[in-house]
Backbone as JSON, one array per atom type, in Angstrom:
{
  "sequence": "MRREKAGTLPRELTDGQGQSGYRAGQLGYWAPSRDLAVYYREDAFRIPNPGIVMIGEIESGLDAITAANAGTTLTITAASYVVGVALPVDGGYTAR",
  "N": [[28.71, 125.84, 144.47], [30.98, 124.47, 142.78], [31.51, 124.08, 138.81], [33.59, 124.34, 137.09], [36.97, 123.86, 136.13], [39.66, 126.01, 135.86], [42.0, 127.89, 133.89], [44.29, 130.61, 133.24], [45.54, 131.16, 130.32], [48.49, 131.06, 128.37], [48.98, 132.18, 125.74], [46.35, 134.32, 123.73], [43.93, 132.77, 122.43], [42.6, 131.93, 118.9], [39.71, 133.72, 118.17], [36.36, 132.8, 118.74], [32.97, 131.48, 117.93], [31.03, 132.38, 120.85], [29.22, 131.6, 123.43], [26.44, 130.61, 125.59], [25.49, 128.3, 127.08], [26.63, 125.5, 127.83], [28.43, 121.69, 128.63], [28.81, 119.27, 130.68], [32.04, 117.9, 130.49], [33.03, 119.51, 128.51], [35.81, 121.54, 126.88], [36.39, 125.31, 126.88], [37.1, 128.14, 126.49], [37.3, 131.45, 127.34], [37.73, 134.62, 126.32], [37.85, 137.12, 127.21], [39.94, 136.78, 129.2], [41.57, 135.29, 128.5], [40.99, 132.78, 129.53], [41.61, 129.14, 129.96], [38.8, 126.7, 130.31], [37.57, 123.91, 132.05], [35.02, 121.96, 131.9], [33.25, 120.88, 134.53], [31.02, 119.68, 135.64], [27.36, 120.12, 135.59], [24.9, 122.58, 135.63], [22.3, 125.37, 136.18], [23.7, 127.55, 135.53], [24.26, 130.61, 133.18], [26.59, 131.62, 131.07], [27.88, 134.4, 130.66], [28.03, 137.59, 128.7], [31.06, 137.66, 126.41], [30.19, 135.04, 126.34], [31.45, 131.7, 126.07], [33.93, 129.64, 124.27], [33.76, 127.0, 122.86], [36.4, 124.53, 122.52], [37.03, 122.02, 122.72], [36.43, 118.46, 123.93], [36.08, 116.48, 126.47], [37.24, 113.29, 125.72], [37.5, 110.94, 127.84], [37.87, 109.84, 131.49], [36.89, 112.18, 132.75], [35.52, 112.02, 135.47], [37.79, 111.47, 136.83], [38.55, 114.12, 136.82], [36.64, 115.57, 138.13], [36.35, 114.33, 140.29], [39.55, 114.74, 141.61], [41.58, 116.39, 144.18], [41.53, 120.17, 145.37], [44.93, 121.81, 144.14], [46.02, 119.42, 142.76], [47.35, 118.8, 139.97], [46.4, 119.15, 136.84], [46.99, 118.28, 133.43], [46.73, 119.37, 129.89], [46.57, 117.79, 127.28], [46.52, 118.18, 123.71], [44.67, 116.41, 120.48], [46.72, 115.88, 118.37], [49.03, 117.92, 119.06], [50.79, 119.15, 121.85], [48.78, 121.46, 124.29], [50.34, 122.8, 126.14], [49.81, 123.91, 128.73], [49.35, 123.66, 131.99], [47.06, 122.77, 134.56], [46.44, 123.71, 137.58], [43.94, 121.83, 139.88], [42.52, 124.01, 141.28], [42.71, 126.63, 140.27], [44.78, 127.92, 139.14], [47.87, 128.24, 137.22], [50.12, 126.65, 135.62], [52.87, 127.43, 133.56], [54.2, 125.42, 130.45]],
  "CA": [[29.05, 124.7, 143.94], [31.98, 124.8, 141.2], [31.14, 123.33, 137.88], [34.68, 124.08, 135.97], [38.32, 124.29, 136.76], [40.08, 127.15, 135.15], [43.34, 128.45, 134.48], [45.18, 131.64, 132.06], [46.42, 130.68, 128.82], [50.13, 131.93, 128.07], [48.69, 133.71, 125.0], [45.4, 134.57, 123.43], [43.67, 131.92, 121.09], [42.18, 132.68, 118.22], [38.51, 133.97, 118.51], [35.3, 131.84, 117.77], [31.8, 132.02, 118.12], [30.28, 132.1, 122.1], [27.73, 130.27, 123.72], [25.9, 130.82, 127.06], [25.61, 127.15, 127.51], [28.23, 124.04, 128.03], [27.74, 120.43, 129.39], [30.29, 118.49, 131.18], [33.24, 117.63, 129.55], [33.11, 120.63, 127.71], [36.81, 122.53, 127.14], [36.09, 125.91, 126.98], [38.05, 129.36, 126.29], [37.22, 132.53, 127.91], [38.84, 135.37, 125.39], [38.18, 138.54, 128.24], [40.63, 136.97, 130.45], [42.78, 134.18, 128.01], [41.09, 131.56, 130.08], [40.51, 127.84, 129.44], [37.68, 126.23, 131.5], [36.91, 122.08, 131.95], [33.2, 122.08, 132.3], [32.87, 118.93, 135.27], [29.53, 119.59, 135.97], [26.43, 121.08, 134.75], [23.92, 123.35, 136.51], [21.52, 126.03, 135.4], [24.5, 128.92, 135.01], [24.4, 130.87, 131.96], [27.73, 131.85, 130.68], [27.64, 135.82, 130.44], [28.67, 137.73, 127.22], [30.66, 137.45, 124.88], [30.13, 133.41, 126.02], [32.46, 130.58, 126.3], [34.36, 129.3, 123.25], [34.1, 125.69, 123.14], [37.35, 124.24, 121.45], [36.93, 120.83, 122.6], [35.87, 117.5, 124.45], [37.12, 115.22, 127.43], [36.76, 111.83, 125.89], [37.31, 109.65, 128.98], [38.65, 110.48, 132.71], [35.89, 113.35, 133.25], [34.97, 111.09, 136.84], [38.65, 111.71, 137.8], [38.74, 115.67, 137.1], [35.97, 115.47, 138.72], [37.07, 114.14, 141.91], [40.13, 115.02, 142.21], [41.54, 117.58, 145.2], [42.8, 120.93, 145.55], [46.23, 121.17, 144.76], [46.11, 118.33, 141.48], [47.81, 119.38, 138.46], [45.36, 118.94, 135.25], [47.67, 118.46, 132.12], [45.44, 118.93, 128.63], [47.23, 116.87, 126.13], [45.5, 117.84, 122.01], [44.87, 114.99, 119.97], [48.22, 116.03, 117.47], [49.87, 118.44, 119.69], [50.43, 119.84, 123.6], [48.24, 122.47, 124.33], [51.64, 123.69, 126.82], [49.65, 125.11, 129.48], [48.67, 122.61, 133.06], [45.81, 123.56, 135.66], [45.94, 123.31, 138.68], [42.12, 122.5, 140.12], [42.57, 124.98, 142.73], [42.11, 127.46, 139.47], [46.26, 128.65, 138.88], [48.48, 127.43, 136.14], [51.57, 126.37, 135.07], [53.1, 127.53, 131.74], [55.26, 124.42, 130.33]],
  "C": [[30.0, 124.73, 142.75], [31.09, 123.96, 139.87], [32.03, 124.0, 136.82], [35.69, 124.22, 136.73], [38.81, 124.9, 135.66], [41.45, 127.56, 135.68], [44.03, 129.68, 133.4], [46.11, 130.63, 131.1], [47.96, 131.83, 128.76], [50.25, 132.59, 126.91], [47.12, 133.39, 124.21], [45.26, 133.11, 121.66], [43.18, 132.4, 120.13], [40.39, 132.52, 118.29], [37.26, 132.68, 118.19], [33.68, 132.57, 118.07], [31.07, 132.2, 119.77], [29.13, 131.63, 122.05], [27.5, 130.51, 124.94], [25.89, 129.47, 127.43], [26.55, 126.27, 127.53], [27.47, 123.08, 128.51], [29.08, 119.65, 129.92], [31.0, 117.92, 130.41], [33.78, 118.69, 128.25], [34.64, 121.28, 127.88], [35.89, 124.15, 126.33], [36.59, 127.46, 126.73], [37.13, 130.66, 126.21], [38.17, 133.22, 127.5], [38.93, 136.47, 126.36], [39.39, 137.8, 128.95], [42.22, 135.41, 130.01], [42.27, 133.23, 129.15], [40.72, 130.13, 129.7], [39.81, 127.18, 130.91], [37.54, 124.57, 131.15], [35.92, 122.4, 132.69], [32.82, 120.9, 133.28], [31.41, 118.75, 135.53], [28.58, 120.34, 136.0], [25.31, 121.34, 135.91], [23.32, 124.1, 135.37], [22.21, 127.38, 135.07], [24.12, 129.61, 133.61], [25.35, 131.44, 131.7], [27.57, 133.44, 129.85], [28.6, 136.21, 129.15], [30.27, 138.26, 127.35], [30.24, 135.7, 124.81], [31.45, 132.96, 125.65], [32.52, 130.47, 124.7], [34.4, 127.64, 123.28], [34.93, 125.49, 122.39], [37.86, 123.07, 121.72], [35.91, 119.77, 123.72], [36.38, 116.95, 125.27], [36.55, 113.87, 126.72], [36.52, 110.41, 126.68], [37.71, 110.39, 130.03], [37.23, 111.24, 133.04], [36.02, 112.86, 135.13], [36.78, 111.34, 137.41], [38.74, 113.5, 138.08], [38.01, 116.05, 138.46], [36.2, 115.11, 140.42], [38.29, 114.18, 142.84], [40.64, 116.87, 143.25], [42.0, 118.93, 144.59], [43.79, 120.94, 145.65], [46.51, 120.52, 143.71], [46.38, 118.74, 140.39], [46.6, 118.57, 137.41], [46.51, 118.94, 134.59], [47.05, 118.51, 131.05], [46.68, 118.52, 127.74], [46.08, 117.22, 124.68], [45.75, 116.42, 121.36], [46.59, 115.17, 119.17], [48.8, 117.23, 118.82], [49.75, 118.74, 121.38], [50.21, 121.22, 123.47], [49.37, 123.1, 124.94], [50.91, 124.65, 127.96], [48.7, 123.18, 130.71], [47.96, 123.85, 133.92], [45.72, 123.16, 136.39], [44.42, 123.27, 138.98], [41.71, 123.46, 141.3], [42.94, 126.57, 141.6], [43.6, 128.55, 139.03], [46.45, 127.93, 137.49], [49.64, 127.74, 136.11], [52.13, 126.02, 134.04], [54.47, 126.29, 131.71], [55.62, 124.98, 128.63]]
}
């Protein structure tokens, strides 16, 4: 069972403190591969070292992400600027 939808960012983000836990609705950054993950389901999985850096949280619409089919594109926009990446739910990405 999947717990996140992820895609590689076009550039590195600033490192932060990694953690091993998460909750549904959080956005995390995995520094080793520059992936952005959207956690939409909780389970007992523990994220391995160096951990995931939580960079945001989805305020509404998580149910639409959870219900999305493979091939659907998810575009994440920050409150003050566009992040610049669209994440298809099948794990690939499209840089913008």
